[in-house]
Steps between C-alpha positions, in 0.01 A plus 500: 500500500132584523543660843816679390322682218162545668405863419487613865837355597666598173381862519613519865850398392496751216393778741797409721730513199361835383542651846878452471528543122697806391361608169722678246493878518305701247152494361426216261211537261295198409497412134185375323601135540537540877172687524324221310660239729383695807143513371512131417625424853209697645259286297667161545617527860254757630176375342527143367745335740368336820775681695372842389435624855866440589607678180292811576621504861857472374459784247331720759785442747758588236313813392463619860852424619721539194316598181825548309558125526175417321677396180715247683202382707287428194791324330546274803125436523498382137805282567318349798206416276738332258664305786156381617420373150834321471476347847166341410674288236756358745 
């Protein structure tokens, strides 16, 4: 489980998913709750977490290749963090 949710391998899988992911048409605005969650993810995953280098590399890749998928990318990054926490208890 630890290797499965290692930040580098997890983010590589998410990048593969996002490459093929067809996002719904139309512009979606972020609400204040989503904006707060994004900022919190930057702090928790991008500053405090030991896998922060992998997180920044992942975000940079998403922003360069498909910036419109940023919302989904951040959501999946947060889920990955949750999965890492849960897998530690197994």
